[in-house]
TORPA-4810 file (N, C-alpha, C, O; in nm, 3 decimals):
<nodes>
NODE_1_19.799_11.011_8.635_19.665_11.104_8.569_19.681_11.206_8.488_19.625_11.306_8.533_X
NODE_2_19.738_11.223_8.382_19.692_11.386_8.310_19.570_11.419_8.297_19.471_11.350_8.272_X
NODE_3_19.583_11.534_8.316_19.418_11.611_8.286_19.427_11.750_8.255_19.502_11.824_8.319_X
NODE_4_19.360_11.788_8.169_19.391_11.975_8.127_19.333_12.035_8.234_19.252_11.986_8.313_X
NODE_5_19.396_12.185_8.229_19.363_12.246_8.349_19.237_12.302_8.381_19.193_12.339_8.490_X
NODE_6_19.153_12.300_8.189_18.994_12.303_8.203_18.898_12.246_8.277_18.800_12.270_8.347_X
NODE_7_19.002_12.112_8.207_18.903_11.987_8.274_18.928_11.984_8.422_18.829_11.943_8.481_X
NODE_8_19.027_12.014_8.500_19.023_12.039_8.641_18.942_12.137_8.697_18.862_12.109_8.787_X
NODE_9_18.958_12.267_8.644_18.895_12.400_8.717_18.656_12.305_8.673_18.552_12.297_8.737_X
NODE_10_18.695_12.272_8.564_18.488_12.185_8.538_18.491_12.071_8.723_18.405_12.063_8.810_X
NODE_11_18.687_11.975_8.709_18.649_11.904_8.833_18.606_11.955_8.998_18.536_11.902_9.084_X
NODE_12_18.708_12.123_8.992_18.661_12.165_9.071_18.494_12.244_9.070_18.440_12.203_9.172_X
NODE_13_18.455_12.282_9.041_18.334_12.351_9.014_18.243_12.239_9.066_18.172_12.282_9.156_X
NODE_14_18.222_12.109_9.039_18.189_11.991_9.051_18.175_11.947_9.161_18.070_11.903_9.206_X
NODE_15_18.339_11.957_9.247_18.325_11.893_9.370_18.287_11.979_9.501_18.282_11.942_9.618_X
NODE_16_18.251_12.150_9.422_18.231_12.203_9.546_18.023_12.220_9.484_17.941_12.273_9.558_X
NODE_17_17.998_12.182_9.390_17.854_12.157_9.406_17.773_12.107_9.517_17.675_12.174_9.549_X
NODE_18_17.796_12.012_9.573_17.716_12.009_9.703_17.653_11.886_9.649_17.567_11.836_9.722_X
NODE_19_17.681_11.820_9.524_17.558_11.683_9.531_17.437_11.772_9.429_17.371_11.701_9.353_X
NODE_20_17.413_11.903_9.427_17.236_11.986_9.313_17.259_11.913_9.218_17.173_11.826_9.202_X
NODE_21_17.360_11.914_9.130_17.364_11.898_8.973_17.386_12.040_8.930_17.352_12.147_8.979_X
NODE_22_17.453_12.005_8.822_17.459_12.174_8.698_17.420_12.111_8.586_17.412_11.989_8.571_X
NODE_23_17.391_12.205_8.496_17.425_12.201_8.356_17.538_12.217_8.258_17.619_12.303_8.294_X
NODE_24_17.562_12.167_8.161_17.713_12.206_8.122_17.718_12.386_8.128_17.813_12.439_8.184_X
NODE_25_17.607_12.470_8.063_17.610_12.609_8.033_17.620_12.636_8.173_17.730_12.686_8.198_X
NODE_26_17.532_12.619_8.295_17.573_12.658_8.432_17.715_12.657_8.475_17.783_12.720_8.556_X
NODE_27_17.733_12.566_8.396_17.906_12.481_8.447_18.015_12.662_8.379_18.074_12.745_8.447_X
NODE_28_18.000_12.656_8.252_18.053_12.769_8.164_18.024_12.869_8.214_18.127_12.921_8.256_X
NODE_29_17.943_12.923_8.232_17.932_13.048_8.289_18.001_13.117_8.391_18.042_13.233_8.394_X
NODE_30_18.008_12.985_8.512_18.116_12.993_8.617_18.219_13.012_8.568_18.266_13.122_8.598_X
NODE_31_18.283_12.950_8.499_18.409_12.933_8.411_18.455_13.032_8.347_18.570_13.076_8.339_X
NODE_32_18.328_13.075_8.286_18.399_13.175_8.128_18.409_13.083_8.041_18.487_13.109_7.949_X
NODE_33_18.378_13.025_8.040_18.397_12.912_7.912_18.295_12.942_7.827_18.223_13.041_7.839_X
NODE_34_18.285_12.806_7.689_18.226_12.780_7.634_18.164_12.622_7.686_18.220_12.537_7.755_X
NODE_35_18.036_12.621_7.627_17.965_12.484_7.625_18.013_12.358_7.599_18.023_12.252_7.661_X
NODE_36_18.056_12.426_7.425_18.101_12.337_7.362_18.249_12.259_7.438_18.280_12.140_7.435_X
NODE_37_18.303_12.346_7.486_18.398_12.346_7.587_18.422_12.226_7.734_18.512_12.145_7.756_X
NODE_38_18.302_12.264_7.808_18.263_12.138_7.944_18.231_12.068_7.897_18.250_11.964_7.961_X
NODE_39_18.149_12.040_7.739_18.061_11.916_7.749_18.207_11.821_7.673_18.192_11.700_7.656_X
NODE_40_18.315_11.875_7.640_18.411_11.776_7.621_18.484_11.752_7.778_18.475_11.639_7.825_X
NODE_41_18.534_11.826_7.833_18.608_11.795_7.957_18.508_11.710_8.065_18.556_11.645_8.158_X
NODE_42_18.360_11.721_8.040_18.347_11.638_8.070_18.248_11.518_8.075_18.169_11.475_8.159_X
NODE_43_18.290_11.476_7.928_18.270_11.372_7.880_18.402_11.265_7.901_18.394_11.142_7.896_X
NODE_44_18.550_11.361_7.931_18.617_11.248_8.020_18.612_11.235_8.152_18.615_11.120_8.197_X
NODE_45_18.604_11.346_8.242_18.542_11.312_8.351_18.435_11.171_8.364_18.469_11.073_8.431_X
NODE_46_18.332_11.176_8.306_18.238_11.053_8.335_18.280_10.920_8.264_18.219_10.820_8.302_X
NODE_47_18.415_10.896_8.126_18.459_10.817_8.102_18.571_10.741_8.219_18.631_10.635_8.234_X
NODE_48_18.554_10.875_8.289_18.755_10.793_8.426_18.641_10.748_8.512_18.706_10.718_8.613_X
NODE_49_18.522_10.724_8.541_18.443_10.744_8.650_18.396_10.877_8.766_18.308_10.863_8.852_X
NODE_50_18.474_11.001_8.745_18.476_11.089_8.807_18.306_11.209_8.851_18.275_11.283_8.945_X
NODE_51_18.234_11.161_8.708_18.133_11.272_8.692_18.028_11.186_8.635_18.080_11.090_8.578_X
NODE_52_17.876_11.184_8.628_17.802_11.117_8.558_17.705_11.226_8.500_17.733_11.346_8.505_X
NODE_53_17.552_11.163_8.426_17.481_11.260_8.379_17.376_11.217_8.433_17.389_11.132_8.520_X
NODE_54_17.280_11.251_8.406_17.149_11.238_8.522_17.054_11.314_8.414_17.093_11.427_8.384_X
NODE_55_16.931_11.266_8.349_16.791_11.310_8.316_16.696_11.388_8.397_16.645_11.339_8.498_X
NODE_56_16.678_11.468_8.370_16.626_11.551_8.496_16.505_11.651_8.352_16.477_11.619_8.236_X
NODE_57_16.460_11.786_8.445_16.358_11.870_8.363_16.356_11.976_8.398_16.363_11.983_8.520_X
NODE_58_16.344_12.130_8.318_16.306_12.208_8.417_16.202_12.324_8.384_16.302_12.392_8.405_X
NODE_59_16.136_12.382_8.364_16.005_12.418_8.332_16.056_12.590_8.279_16.154_12.637_8.336_X
NODE_60_16.005_12.650_8.203_16.055_12.743_8.122_16.022_12.851_8.178_15.993_12.834_8.296_X
NODE_61_16.011_13.011_8.124_15.907_13.107_8.160_15.799_13.100_8.147_15.718_13.153_8.223_X
NODE_62_15.763_13.011_8.013_15.617_13.033_7.970_15.599_12.881_8.072_15.479_12.870_8.098_X
NODE_63_15.662_12.792_8.121_15.508_12.706_8.166_15.546_12.533_8.099_15.518_12.417_8.127_X
NODE_64_15.626_12.607_7.997_15.715_12.450_7.934_15.760_12.355_8.002_15.785_12.416_8.106_X
NODE_65_15.797_12.215_8.027_15.888_12.161_8.081_15.980_12.119_7.990_15.935_12.045_7.903_X
NODE_66_16.099_12.145_7.985_16.215_12.084_7.917_16.331_11.943_7.950_16.380_11.916_8.060_X
NODE_67_16.350_11.883_7.841_16.373_11.777_7.951_16.537_11.874_7.966_16.554_11.990_7.929_X
NODE_68_16.646_11.774_8.039_16.803_11.867_8.021_16.860_11.755_8.067_16.787_11.658_8.089_X
NODE_69_17.016_11.745_8.093_17.090_11.639_8.160_17.182_11.749_8.254_17.252_11.845_8.221_X
NODE_70_17.148_11.687_8.391_17.245_11.768_8.484_17.386_11.682_8.524_17.370_11.561_8.509_X
NODE_71_17.548_11.731_8.583_17.593_11.650_8.571_17.662_11.658_8.736_17.711_11.762_8.779_X
NODE_72_17.657_11.571_8.791_17.722_11.521_8.900_17.772_11.440_8.905_17.759_11.334_8.844_X
NODE_73_17.907_11.500_9.050_18.048_11.435_9.053_17.964_11.275_9.127_17.857_11.239_9.177_X
NODE_74_18.078_11.231_9.096_18.051_11.054_9.150_18.147_11.050_9.300_18.221_11.133_9.353_X
NODE_75_18.113_10.939_9.329_18.153_10.924_9.503_18.303_10.902_9.447_18.376_10.910_9.546_X
NODE_76_18.343_10.889_9.389_18.463_10.859_9.346_18.537_10.980_9.304_18.647_11.002_9.354_X
NODE_77_18.473_11.082_9.191_18.501_11.204_9.179_18.563_11.308_9.289_18.660_11.383_9.300_X
NODE_78_18.423_11.258_9.380_18.461_11.346_9.507_18.541_11.339_9.621_18.551_11.426_9.708_X
NODE_79_18.619_11.193_9.614_18.743_11.127_9.692_18.882_11.192_9.615_18.993_11.168_9.664_X
NODE_80_18.872_11.259_9.515_18.996_11.304_9.384_19.031_11.413_9.498_18.949_11.457_9.579_X
NODE_81_19.144_11.443_9.490_19.259_11.526_9.560_19.296_11.556_9.403_19.385_11.495_9.343_X
NODE_82_19.167_11.715_9.313_19.284_11.686_9.210_19.428_11.775_9.193_19.496_11.770_9.090_X
NODE_83_19.453_11.839_9.284_19.595_11.926_9.250_19.708_11.770_9.300_19.826_11.803_9.298_X
NODE_84_19.693_11.668_9.327_19.772_11.546_9.301_19.737_11.480_9.165_19.778_11.364_9.155_X
NODE_85_19.673_11.525_9.067_19.706_11.476_8.942_19.820_11.588_8.866_19.856_11.705_8.879_X
NODE_86_19.847_11.474_8.784_19.943_11.515_8.724_20.084_11.436_8.688_20.173_11.494_8.625_X
</nodes>
């Protein structure tokens, strides 16, 4: 199963997340990447069943609640040895 280096990097971040969930901008910050690039790779991981998005919310500095999508690794994704992909 071929996977780009960028997607593998994102996959590793999600596996190391311990189930807390991350947003695309948080993943981009960790990798020094763009949110657009992260979103494209996450879409591929979701399609393969390795990750999922869940609705959540955060409260901004002004006390306003904002809907947001968190990205989580699935059980199937957690079981994958990323280095064996290719």
